[in-house]
C-alpha positions in Angstrom: 48.6 49.9 80.0 46.3 50.4 77.0 44.0 48.0 75.3 42.7 49.3 71.9 43.4 52.9 72.9 41.6 52.4 76.3 43.6 52.6 79.4 43.2 49.6 81.7 42.7 50.0 85.5 45.0 48.4 88.0 44.6 46.3 91.1 47.8 46.4 93.2 48.7 43.9 95.9 51.8 45.3 97.7 54.4 43.6 99.9 52.8 40.2 100.3 55.3 38.5 102.6 55.4 34.7 102.2 57.7 31.8 102.8 58.7 29.1 100.4 61.4 26.8 99.1 63.3 28.7 96.4 66.9 28.5 95.3 69.6 26.2 93.9 71.8 25.8 97.0 71.4 22.8 99.3 70.4 25.0 102.3 67.8 26.8 100.2 66.2 23.5 99.3 65.8 22.5 103.0 64.1 25.4 104.7 61.6 28.0 103.6 62.8 31.5 102.9 61.0 34.8 102.9 59.9 36.3 99.6 58.1 39.6 99.1 55.6 39.6 96.3 54.1 42.6 94.5 51.3 42.2 91.9 49.7 44.7 89.5 46.8 43.2 87.7 45.4 45.1 84.7 41.7 45.0 84.1 38.8 47.1 82.9 37.0 48.0 86.2 34.5 50.5 84.8 31.5 48.3 85.3 32.4 47.7 88.9 32.9 51.5 89.4 29.4 52.1 88.0 27.6 49.2 89.8 29.4 48.9 93.1 29.1 45.2 92.6 31.8 42.7 93.6 30.8 40.4 90.7 31.9 43.2 88.3 35.5 43.3 89.4 38.5 41.1 90.3 38.2 39.7 93.8 41.6 40.6 95.1 41.1 38.6 98.3 40.6 35.5 96.2 43.6 36.4 94.1 45.8 36.8 97.2 44.5 33.5 98.6 45.3 31.6 95.4 48.8 33.2 95.3 49.4 32.3 99.0 48.4 28.7 98.3 50.7 28.4 95.3 53.7 30.1 96.9 53.6 28.3 100.3 53.4 24.9 98.6 56.0 25.7 95.9 59.5 24.4 95.6 61.2 26.1 92.6 64.9 26.5 91.9 64.5 29.9 90.3 62.8 33.0 91.4 62.0 33.5 87.7 59.9 30.3 87.7 58.1 31.4 90.9 57.2 34.8 89.4 56.0 33.1 86.2 53.7 30.7 88.1 52.3 33.6 90.2 51.6 35.5 86.9 49.8 32.6 85.4 47.7 32.1 88.5 46.6 35.8 88.4 45.7 35.5 84.7 43.3 32.8 85.6 40.9 35.5 86.7 38.5 36.3 83.9 38.8 40.1 84.0 42.6 40.2 84.3 44.1 41.0 80.9 47.7 41.4 82.0 49.8 41.3 85.1 53.1 42.4 86.4 54.6 40.3 89.2 57.7 41.2 91.2 59.3 38.7 93.5 61.9 39.9 95.9 64.3 37.5 97.7 65.7 39.4 100.7 69.2 38.5 101.6 70.0 36.6 98.4 73.1 38.6 97.8 75.6 39.8 100.4 75.6 43.6 100.8 72.2 43.9 99.0 68.9 44.2 100.8 67.2 42.1 98.1 67.2 40.7 94.6 64.1 40.8 92.6 62.6 39.4 89.4 59.8 41.2 87.6 57.7 39.6 84.8 54.9 41.0 82.7 52.5 38.6 81.1 49.3 39.1 79.0 48.2 42.1 77.1 
């Protein structure tokens, strides 16, 4: 992703396995299901690369913790809404200019390993 002709760096959180209430069917509203979350946060990390200072970057442990808190307490009908809320949580980090969030719902469709929703926000 470019910003004013400058390529932004990426922080990638892969295959974050969490459990939450998500779905429209009665059984999906009663017990938590697995979801797999992948996040790509776009930011200019050049200052952190030069300084080696955590304050100059996006603290991805904090990002992960905020996403975990959100997802594990959530109760959405649509995976789309869950992906949107995760994206908004990631954009709360000052240096994050854009984010791609993919939420996979394993076993949502018979004969398919997973169904996924991917959203891009910001930029």
